[in-house]
Residue frames relative to the residue before (quaternion, step in Angstrom):
aa qw qx qy qz dx dy dz
M 1.0000 0.0000 0.0000 0.0000 0.00 0.00 0.00
T 0.3426 -0.7462 0.5388 0.1884 3.56 -0.87 1.01
T 0.2422 -0.7655 0.5827 0.1254 3.56 -0.83 1.00
S 0.1332 -0.7779 0.6069 0.0932 3.57 -1.04 0.74
W 0.2087 -0.7582 0.6104 0.0953 3.52 -1.26 0.60
L 0.3481 -0.6906 0.5792 0.2577 3.53 -1.28 0.29
Q 0.1398 -0.7928 0.5921 0.0375 3.53 -0.84 1.07
L 0.1316 -0.7882 0.6001 0.0370 3.54 -0.85 1.05
Q 0.0771 -0.7909 0.6065 0.0263 3.58 -0.88 0.99
L 0.0115 -0.7849 0.6184 -0.0366 3.54 -0.99 0.96
R 0.2643 -0.7474 0.5871 0.1639 3.56 -1.07 0.76
S 0.0839 0.7964 -0.5923 0.0893 3.57 -0.94 0.87
K 0.5651 -0.5573 0.4747 0.3804 3.53 -1.34 0.03
R 0.7044 -0.5005 0.3185 0.3897 3.52 -1.24 0.58
D 0.6980 0.5021 -0.2920 0.4188 3.59 0.82 -0.95
D 0.6867 0.4844 -0.2823 0.4628 3.59 1.21 -0.40
V 0.4744 0.7301 -0.4199 0.2562 3.59 1.22 -0.33
A 0.6728 0.5070 -0.3205 0.4331 3.60 0.79 -0.96
R 0.6682 0.4960 -0.3032 0.4642 3.58 0.91 -0.90
L 0.6449 0.5169 -0.3128 0.4680 3.59 1.04 -0.80
E 0.6505 0.5130 -0.3206 0.4592 3.57 0.93 -0.84
D 0.6381 0.5223 -0.3298 0.4595 3.60 0.94 -0.83
A 0.6665 0.5043 -0.3075 0.4549 3.59 0.93 -0.90
L 0.6443 0.5239 -0.3214 0.4552 3.60 0.98 -0.81
L 0.6659 0.4910 -0.3046 0.4720 3.58 0.94 -0.86
E 0.6361 0.5225 -0.3270 0.4642 3.58 1.02 -0.75
C 0.6931 0.4579 -0.2644 0.4899 3.59 1.17 -0.60
G 0.6831 -0.5432 0.2748 0.4034 3.59 1.23 0.29
A 0.3263 0.7484 -0.5210 0.2490 3.61 1.16 0.30
L 0.3887 -0.7238 0.5270 0.2174 3.56 -0.99 0.91
A 0.7819 -0.0302 0.0359 0.6216 3.56 1.18 -0.59
V 0.0941 -0.7736 0.6254 0.0402 3.55 -1.16 0.71
T 0.0121 0.7922 -0.6091 0.0351 3.57 -0.85 0.99
Q 0.2372 -0.7537 0.5945 0.1493 3.55 -1.30 0.43
E 0.0297 0.7754 -0.6307 -0.0021 3.54 -1.22 0.59
D 0.6536 -0.5330 0.3822 0.3776 3.52 -1.31 0.39
S 0.3191 -0.7433 0.5557 0.1921 3.58 -0.86 0.95
G 0.7377 0.3651 -0.2113 0.5271 3.56 1.23 -0.43
D 0.5645 -0.5608 0.4533 0.4017 3.54 -0.79 -1.05
E 0.4219 0.6785 -0.4815 0.3603 3.55 0.65 1.16
P 0.1011 -0.8438 0.5241 0.0557 3.60 0.37 1.21
I 0.2433 -0.7178 0.6333 0.1567 3.54 -1.24 0.68
L 0.1669 -0.8572 0.4823 0.0691 3.57 -0.08 1.28
E 0.8130 -0.0225 0.0118 0.5817 3.59 1.04 -0.60
P 0.2006 -0.7951 0.5608 0.1143 3.61 -0.15 1.21
G 0.5638 -0.5894 0.4573 0.3542 3.53 -1.24 0.43
V 0.6658 -0.5006 0.3634 0.4172 3.55 -1.25 0.36
G 0.8272 0.2002 -0.1731 0.4957 3.55 -0.86 1.01
E 0.5801 0.5911 -0.3774 0.4143 3.58 1.26 -0.07
T 0.0953 -0.7311 0.6680 0.1007 3.55 -1.26 0.55
P 0.0472 -0.8618 0.5046 0.0199 3.58 0.42 1.21
L 0.1376 -0.7560 0.6315 0.1037 3.55 -1.28 0.45
W 0.5500 -0.6093 0.4687 0.3266 3.53 -1.29 0.43
P 0.6448 -0.5244 0.3648 0.4197 3.64 -1.14 0.37
D 0.7717 0.1629 -0.0894 0.6082 3.58 1.03 -0.83
V 0.0881 -0.8383 0.5367 -0.0382 3.54 -0.58 1.23
T 0.2268 -0.7195 0.6382 0.1535 3.53 -1.14 0.79
T 0.1422 -0.7818 0.6048 0.0524 3.56 -0.70 1.12
T 0.1178 -0.7891 0.6020 0.0318 3.55 -0.88 1.04
A 0.0609 -0.7929 0.6063 -0.0032 3.56 -0.86 1.03
L 0.2432 -0.7718 0.5769 0.1115 3.55 -1.01 0.90
F 0.0687 -0.8008 0.5949 -0.0136 3.57 -0.89 1.04
E 0.6512 -0.4823 0.4080 0.4206 3.55 -1.30 0.31
G 0.6071 -0.6218 0.3682 0.3305 3.56 -1.08 0.77
D 0.7052 0.4533 -0.2775 0.4692 3.62 1.10 -0.52
T 0.3452 0.7457 -0.4968 0.2791 3.60 1.24 0.33
D 0.3586 -0.7065 0.5693 0.2194 3.58 -1.06 0.79
P 0.3786 -0.7679 0.4597 0.2360 3.64 -0.30 1.20
S 0.6609 0.5174 -0.3251 0.4357 3.60 0.90 -0.87
A 0.6712 0.4905 -0.2981 0.4690 3.56 0.91 -0.93
L 0.6547 0.5092 -0.3246 0.4547 3.57 0.98 -0.78
E 0.6292 0.5330 -0.3411 0.4514 3.58 0.97 -0.79
Q 0.6447 0.5147 -0.3223 0.4643 3.58 1.00 -0.79
A 0.6671 0.4940 -0.3002 0.4698 3.57 0.94 -0.90
L 0.6506 0.5146 -0.3147 0.4614 3.57 1.02 -0.81
A 0.6556 0.5031 -0.3136 0.4677 3.60 0.95 -0.83
H 0.6085 0.5530 -0.3515 0.4476 3.59 1.08 -0.66
R 0.7274 0.4211 -0.2375 0.4870 3.60 1.00 -0.82
Y 0.7779 0.3746 -0.1714 0.4746 3.57 0.96 -0.89
G 0.4785 -0.6059 0.4895 0.4053 3.56 0.98 -0.91
P 0.7848 -0.2680 0.2024 0.5209 3.60 -1.21 -0.29
L 0.3683 -0.7711 0.4831 0.1910 3.56 -0.73 1.08
P 0.4645 -0.6434 0.5222 0.3124 3.58 -1.10 0.65
P 0.7097 -0.4046 0.3126 0.4847 3.64 -1.22 0.08
L 0.0203 -0.8169 0.5751 -0.0384 3.56 -0.90 0.94
A 0.1102 -0.7737 0.6206 0.0644 3.55 -1.31 0.36
W 0.2590 -0.7539 0.5879 0.1379 3.56 -1.07 0.85
E 0.0140 0.7848 -0.6194 0.0150 3.56 -1.15 0.66
T 0.3508 -0.6997 0.5790 0.2284 3.56 -1.10 0.74
V 0.1277 -0.8020 0.5827 0.0297 3.57 -0.79 1.06
R 0.3102 -0.7440 0.5650 0.1761 3.56 -0.77 1.03
D 0.4922 -0.6545 0.4873 0.3031 3.54 -1.02 0.82
R 0.0466 -0.7917 0.6091 0.0011 3.55 -1.04 0.84
V 0.5023 -0.6013 0.5114 0.3531 3.53 -1.28 0.33
W 0.2447 -0.8332 0.4761 0.1386 3.56 0.16 1.34
E 0.6125 0.5498 -0.3624 0.4373 3.61 0.99 -0.71
R 0.6655 0.4983 -0.3056 0.4641 3.58 0.95 -0.88
E 0.6393 0.5271 -0.3387 0.4458 3.59 0.95 -0.78
W 0.6484 0.4980 -0.3180 0.4800 3.60 0.99 -0.78
M 0.6450 0.5393 -0.3221 0.4351 3.57 0.95 -0.89
E 0.6590 0.5264 -0.3182 0.4329 3.57 0.98 -0.81
Q 0.6800 0.4789 -0.2929 0.4716 3.61 1.18 -0.45
F 0.6331 0.5243 -0.3219 0.4698 3.62 1.24 -0.27
E 0.0235 -0.8185 0.5713 -0.0566 3.57 -0.29 1.32
P 0.6434 -0.4996 0.3887 0.4306 3.62 -1.21 0.31
I 0.1609 -0.7872 0.5938 0.0428 3.55 -1.05 0.89
R 0.2836 -0.7435 0.5798 0.1746 3.58 -0.90 0.93
C 0.0843 -0.7948 0.6010 -0.0014 3.56 -0.88 1.03
G 0.8212 -0.0152 -0.0220 0.5700 3.57 -0.14 1.25
Q 0.7556 -0.4072 0.2908 0.4227 3.54 -1.23 -0.55
R 0.7987 0.3402 -0.1536 0.4719 3.58 0.98 -0.82
L 0.7581 0.4601 -0.1888 0.4218 3.54 0.98 -0.90
W 0.0570 -0.7390 0.6703 0.0364 3.52 -1.16 0.86
V 0.2012 -0.7205 0.6454 0.1543 3.56 -1.16 0.71
C 0.0445 -0.8296 0.5545 -0.0485 3.55 -0.53 1.23
P 0.4735 -0.6302 0.5238 0.3228 3.60 -0.92 0.80
S 0.5646 -0.6436 0.3949 0.3333 3.56 -0.94 0.84
W 0.6832 0.4732 -0.2887 0.4754 3.61 1.21 -0.38
H 0.6303 0.4914 -0.3379 0.4971 3.62 1.32 0.18
L 0.4343 -0.6262 0.5636 0.3187 3.54 -1.23 0.48
P 0.5157 -0.6396 0.4558 0.3422 3.63 -0.92 0.79
P 0.4957 -0.6701 0.4604 0.3055 3.62 -0.92 0.84
D 0.7782 0.1731 -0.0844 0.5978 3.58 1.11 -0.71
P 0.2856 -0.8044 0.4939 0.1657 3.62 -0.08 1.24
D 0.6864 0.4896 -0.2843 0.4565 3.62 1.16 -0.54
A 0.5457 0.6064 -0.4084 0.4096 3.60 1.24 -0.07
V 0.5451 -0.5206 0.4983 0.4284 3.55 -1.35 -0.15
N 0.0544 -0.8412 0.5368 -0.0350 3.55 -0.21 1.33
L 0.1663 -0.7686 0.6148 0.0604 3.54 -0.74 1.16
L 0.1932 -0.7852 0.5816 0.0882 3.58 -0.54 1.20
L 0.0382 -0.8515 0.5184 -0.0688 3.53 -0.51 1.21
D 0.0165 0.7219 -0.6918 -0.0069 3.50 -1.21 0.78
P 0.2959 -0.8117 0.4682 0.1855 3.62 -0.05 1.24
G 0.2342 -0.7717 0.5572 0.1977 3.61 1.02 -0.63
L 0.7781 -0.3010 0.2383 0.4971 3.59 -0.87 -0.94
A 0.5865 0.5979 -0.3650 0.4067 3.60 1.27 0.04
F 0.5559 -0.6002 0.4622 0.3421 3.55 -1.22 0.56
G 0.6993 0.5005 -0.3549 0.3667 3.55 -1.12 0.73
S 0.1679 0.7822 -0.5809 0.1502 3.56 -0.11 1.31
G 0.5720 -0.6025 0.3762 0.4102 3.57 1.28 -0.10
T 0.5962 0.5996 -0.3633 0.3911 3.59 1.22 -0.24
H 0.6164 0.5562 -0.3635 0.4226 3.61 1.10 -0.52
P 0.5918 -0.6131 0.3814 0.3583 3.63 -0.95 0.81
T 0.6518 0.5219 -0.3445 0.4290 3.62 0.92 -0.75
T 0.6480 0.4993 -0.3187 0.4788 3.59 1.00 -0.80
A 0.6531 0.5177 -0.3152 0.4540 3.57 0.93 -0.89
L 0.6404 0.5253 -0.3287 0.4538 3.60 0.96 -0.82
C 0.6663 0.4911 -0.3030 0.4723 3.60 0.96 -0.82
Q 0.6499 0.5174 -0.3230 0.4534 3.58 0.96 -0.82
E 0.6506 0.5121 -0.3177 0.4622 3.58 0.96 -0.82
W 0.6259 0.5227 -0.3342 0.4725 3.57 1.05 -0.72
L 0.6459 0.5137 -0.3120 0.4706 3.60 0.93 -0.88
D 0.6436 0.5527 -0.3193 0.4223 3.56 0.94 -0.92
G 0.7087 0.4648 -0.2595 0.4630 3.57 1.11 -0.64
L 0.6130 0.5685 -0.3440 0.4275 3.62 1.27 -0.04
D 0.3823 -0.6270 0.6086 0.3006 3.52 -1.35 0.30
L 0.0923 -0.8507 0.5174 0.0010 3.57 -0.21 1.29
A 0.3637 0.7639 -0.4807 0.2304 3.59 1.23 -0.03
G 0.8556 0.1087 -0.1124 0.4935 3.56 -0.78 1.09
R 0.5186 0.6738 -0.4073 0.3334 3.60 1.22 -0.01
R 0.3155 -0.7003 0.6076 0.2021 3.54 -1.28 0.58
V 0.0918 -0.8263 0.5551 -0.0274 3.56 -0.64 1.19
I 0.1549 -0.7344 0.6501 0.1188 3.55 -1.20 0.69
D 0.1292 -0.7573 0.6380 0.0522 3.56 -0.90 1.04
Y 0.0787 -0.8376 0.5406 -0.0095 3.57 -0.05 1.36
G 0.7543 0.1465 -0.1835 0.6131 3.54 -0.35 1.34
C 0.0749 0.8944 -0.4385 0.0456 3.53 1.00 0.96
G 0.2529 -0.7844 0.5367 0.1807 3.63 1.09 -0.48
S 0.8312 -0.1066 0.1205 0.5322 3.57 -0.71 -1.11
G 0.5409 -0.6221 0.4007 0.3998 3.58 1.28 -0.22
I 0.3590 0.7981 -0.4456 0.1889 3.55 1.30 -0.03
L 0.7102 0.4528 -0.2844 0.4579 3.62 0.86 -0.86
G 0.6669 0.4976 -0.3107 0.4594 3.58 0.91 -0.86
I 0.6626 0.4882 -0.3097 0.4762 3.59 0.95 -0.82
A 0.6040 0.5405 -0.3550 0.4658 3.59 1.04 -0.71
A 0.6432 0.5252 -0.3237 0.4535 3.60 0.94 -0.87
L 0.6618 0.5009 -0.3067 0.4658 3.59 0.95 -0.84
L 0.6690 0.4905 -0.3042 0.4683 3.59 0.92 -0.84
L 0.6874 0.4589 -0.2708 0.4935 3.57 1.17 -0.59
G 0.7401 -0.4748 0.2098 0.4277 3.60 1.24 0.29
A 0.4276 0.7007 -0.4824 0.3058 3.62 1.18 -0.04
R 0.5024 -0.6634 0.4708 0.2931 3.56 -1.10 0.73
E 0.8075 -0.0395 0.1037 0.5794 3.58 0.89 -0.98
V 0.0966 -0.7708 0.6271 0.0578 3.54 -1.15 0.70
I 0.1734 -0.7211 0.6601 0.1194 3.52 -1.12 0.82
A 0.1268 -0.8017 0.5835 0.0279 3.56 -0.56 1.22
V 0.0791 -0.8235 0.5610 -0.0283 3.58 -0.66 1.16
D 0.2121 0.7551 -0.6081 0.1226 3.58 -1.00 0.83
N 0.4135 -0.7124 0.5099 0.2480 3.57 -1.14 0.63
D 0.6173 0.5225 -0.3395 0.4802 3.59 1.31 0.05
P 0.4168 -0.7264 0.4818 0.2579 3.63 -0.56 1.08
Q 0.6041 0.5513 -0.3629 0.4466 3.62 1.09 -0.60
A 0.6343 0.5260 -0.3279 0.4619 3.57 1.07 -0.73
L 0.6533 0.5084 -0.3191 0.4614 3.58 0.93 -0.84
L 0.6420 0.5132 -0.3152 0.4745 3.57 1.03 -0.79
A 0.6627 0.5018 -0.3066 0.4638 3.59 0.92 -0.92
T 0.6340 0.5355 -0.3315 0.4488 3.59 1.00 -0.80
R 0.6555 0.4982 -0.3140 0.4728 3.59 0.90 -0.87
D 0.6669 0.5102 -0.3053 0.4491 3.58 0.89 -0.94
N 0.6893 0.4754 -0.2879 0.4648 3.58 0.91 -0.89
A 0.6035 0.5416 -0.3578 0.4631 3.59 1.09 -0.61
E 0.6537 0.4993 -0.3073 0.4785 3.58 0.95 -0.88
R 0.6276 0.5469 -0.3293 0.4456 3.58 0.99 -0.84
N 0.7425 0.3948 -0.2101 0.4987 3.59 1.09 -0.69
G 0.5400 -0.6698 0.3835 0.3357 3.58 1.24 0.31
I 0.3457 0.7393 -0.5057 0.2797 3.60 1.14 0.57
E 0.4427 -0.6830 0.5117 0.2750 3.58 -0.84 0.99
P 0.5619 -0.6530 0.3846 0.3315 3.62 -0.79 0.98
E 0.6657 0.5226 -0.3227 0.4237 3.59 0.98 -0.74
R 0.6369 0.5344 -0.3358 0.4427 3.63 1.20 -0.29
L 0.7545 0.2967 -0.1758 0.5583 3.60 1.21 -0.34
I 0.0848 -0.7807 0.6191 0.0103 3.56 -0.59 1.20
V 0.1521 -0.8034 0.5745 0.0381 3.57 -0.66 1.16
L 0.0297 0.8378 -0.5353 0.1033 3.58 -0.56 1.20
A 0.4120 -0.6103 0.6047 0.3035 3.50 -1.34 0.39
P 0.6734 -0.5276 0.3148 0.4112 3.65 -1.08 0.55
E 0.6784 0.5039 -0.3082 0.4368 3.60 0.94 -0.80
Q 0.6439 0.5232 -0.3223 0.4559 3.61 1.23 -0.23
V 0.5060 0.7043 -0.4080 0.2854 3.57 1.21 -0.42
A 0.6744 0.5162 -0.3173 0.4218 3.60 0.76 -1.01
A 0.6796 0.4874 -0.2993 0.4593 3.58 0.88 -0.91
H 0.6846 0.4895 -0.3017 0.4479 3.59 0.96 -0.77
T 0.7188 0.4452 -0.2745 0.4580 3.59 0.84 -0.92
S 0.0223 0.8623 -0.5059 -0.0071 3.60 1.10 -0.78
G 0.8162 -0.2505 0.1029 0.5103 3.54 0.67 1.15
Q 0.5855 0.5576 -0.3892 0.4414 3.61 1.17 -0.30
T 0.1758 -0.7978 0.5708 0.0826 3.56 -0.91 0.88
A 0.5001 -0.6708 0.4759 0.2710 3.54 -1.29 0.41
D 0.4982 -0.6130 0.5221 0.3218 3.52 -1.27 0.50
I 0.7898 0.0837 -0.0027 0.6076 3.55 1.10 -0.79
L 0.0516 -0.7773 0.6260 0.0363 3.58 -1.00 0.83
L 0.1398 -0.7736 0.6168 0.0400 3.53 -0.91 1.07
A 0.0737 0.7746 -0.6264 0.0458 3.58 -0.97 0.83
N 0.0218 0.7893 -0.6081 0.0815 3.54 -0.22 1.34
I 0.2707 0.7683 -0.5247 0.2471 3.56 0.28 1.28
L 0.6437 -0.4697 0.3700 0.4776 3.63 -0.52 -1.13
A 0.6940 -0.5154 0.3058 0.3989 3.55 -1.21 0.52
E 0.6900 0.5027 -0.3081 0.4197 3.61 0.74 -0.99
P 0.6975 0.4286 -0.3041 0.4872 3.65 0.80 -0.81
L 0.5800 0.5651 -0.3885 0.4396 3.62 1.08 -0.51
V 0.6563 0.4828 -0.3065 0.4922 3.59 1.02 -0.78
Q 0.6722 0.5098 -0.2997 0.4454 3.58 0.88 -0.93
L 0.7377 0.4208 -0.2164 0.4816 3.59 1.05 -0.76
A 0.3368 0.7970 -0.4684 0.1789 3.60 1.26 -0.03
S 0.6763 0.4904 -0.3113 0.4530 3.63 0.82 -0.90
L 0.6652 0.5062 -0.3000 0.4596 3.58 0.92 -0.91
L 0.7046 0.4625 -0.2822 0.4582 3.58 0.77 -1.00
T 0.6028 0.5555 -0.3528 0.4512 3.58 1.06 -0.73
A 0.6864 0.4954 -0.2866 0.4487 3.58 0.90 -0.92
L 0.6632 0.5269 -0.3079 0.4333 3.60 1.15 -0.50
V 0.6590 0.4843 -0.3002 0.4910 3.61 1.29 -0.17
R 0.4332 -0.6957 0.5061 0.2688 3.58 -0.89 0.90
S 0.6152 -0.5014 0.4386 0.4216 3.57 -1.28 0.27
G 0.7796 0.2533 -0.2182 0.5295 3.55 -0.79 1.01
G 0.5396 0.6352 -0.3927 0.3888 3.58 1.29 -0.13
Q 0.4557 -0.7054 0.4939 0.2255 3.53 -1.30 0.39
L 0.1995 -0.7699 0.6027 0.0654 3.52 -1.18 0.79
C 0.0348 -0.7765 0.6290 0.0103 3.57 -0.99 0.86
L 0.0338 -0.8068 0.5884 -0.0410 3.58 -0.59 1.20
S 0.1435 0.7823 -0.5980 0.0992 3.57 -0.91 0.88
G 0.5355 0.5862 -0.4834 0.3686 3.54 -1.35 0.04
L 0.6348 0.5200 -0.3297 0.4668 3.58 1.24 0.24
L 0.4929 -0.6447 0.5054 0.2931 3.52 -1.28 0.47
Q 0.6862 -0.5191 0.3101 0.4044 3.56 -1.17 0.56
H 0.6962 0.4778 -0.2961 0.4465 3.60 0.90 -0.82
Q 0.6475 0.5221 -0.3222 0.4520 3.62 1.25 -0.18
G 0.4199 0.7544 -0.4365 0.2529 3.58 1.28 -0.15
D 0.6839 0.4880 -0.2998 0.4519 3.60 0.85 -0.93
I 0.6398 0.5308 -0.3321 0.4457 3.60 0.98 -0.81
V 0.6932 0.4678 -0.2813 0.4707 3.57 0.90 -0.93
S 0.6867 0.4854 -0.3094 0.4439 3.60 0.77 -0.92
A 0.5935 0.5819 -0.3672 0.4174 3.61 1.08 -0.65
A 0.6436 0.5351 -0.3236 0.4412 3.59 1.06 -0.67
Y 0.7484 0.3792 -0.2024 0.5051 3.60 1.21 -0.47
R 0.5058 0.7019 -0.4070 0.2931 3.60 1.18 -0.38
P 0.5582 0.5988 -0.4289 0.3819 3.67 0.98 -0.42
R 0.8045 0.2463 -0.1307 0.5245 3.64 1.10 -0.57
F 0.7559 0.3770 -0.1921 0.4997 3.61 1.21 -0.32
D 0.2616 -0.7103 0.6290 0.1772 3.53 -1.26 0.61
F 0.2628 -0.8172 0.5020 0.1054 3.57 -0.59 1.19
A 0.3859 -0.6579 0.5986 0.2448 3.51 -1.22 0.69
P 0.6464 -0.4710 0.3801 0.4646 3.62 -1.20 0.16
P 0.4945 -0.6791 0.4486 0.3050 3.61 -0.91 0.84
A 0.2751 -0.7114 0.6153 0.1991 3.53 -1.33 0.36
S 0.0822 -0.8166 0.5711 0.0175 3.58 -0.97 0.81
R 0.0209 -0.7492 0.6615 0.0273 3.50 -1.37 0.45
D 0.7882 0.0019 -0.0970 0.6078 3.51 -0.71 1.17
E 0.7620 -0.3251 0.2245 0.5131 3.65 -0.69 -0.94
W 0.5755 0.6250 -0.3464 0.3977 3.58 1.34 0.07
L 0.2517 -0.7931 0.5508 0.0657 3.53 -1.20 0.72
R 0.1228 -0.7417 0.6513 0.1026 3.53 -1.28 0.59
L 0.1409 -0.7729 0.6155 0.0626 3.56 -0.97 0.96
T 0.0254 -0.7787 0.6265 0.0226 3.59 -1.00 0.81
A 0.0056 0.8069 -0.5870 0.0662 3.55 -1.04 0.79
V 0.3030 -0.7131 0.6004 0.1979 3.54 -1.35 0.33
K 0.4082 -0.7192 0.5052 0.2470 3.57 -0.88 0.93
R 0.4497 -0.6998 0.4916 0.2577 3.55 -0.86 1.01
E 0.5876 -0.5826 0.4362 0.3536 3.53 -1.18 0.63
D 0.5538 -0.6159 0.4487 0.3356 3.57 -1.09 0.75
């Protein structure tokens, strides 16, 4: 049996959004979301910020048997005069399946393919990473992930020790292992990411002893002075700057650093935090995103 829902969309100014959301929830909304009504993307909010656009479209989902007229009256009673609105009937769909159908195998460099776990690899003789991101970030489709994977694909990783800081789905650390790395330490502050990383490692036949999965507070005790040949951090510009001292200490002299998840205009700010100990190669970019790579100078 197909279930239908009623979706209500209203446009308002930023300062009215919180009050509108409260009124919608009081009127029985099952979910409320906001999106930009114009074209002013917010690519990286500051720590602790929940920014909104000047003009906001609020979407609320209601049970399919909701009476629109009665709801509008109840909403106006709580909120006041209503902004322009529109109703739409939404058919229920298997959202997981729809997302899966859009995730196709991706070639990264010369050797590596990232393949959804429900697809057959296009090239059985390539290095094929079978991936199911689950609830964690990292499917290989984002430019920053692709830039990091291509960089890894061009390295000789045989026998190398790698740290993947902010591992998400585990895509970069697992790629390093499949490309020959001896050991990877995968770090994330999200328990869902750690779970996804373990699951994806098992899916790819990675021996458990080659992949150590840690929360950030466990890193110091585990490494205890041991440093990495390669450190990957595909996160965001602000945490990359904040973590500069920690990440620098985790890389051996002569070791390599790969930083991504930042926008092109943030490259100088991020690299400045690492330049006291690292020599940077020319950056690589895709769309508005940037990848920085560097080698740590000898002590």
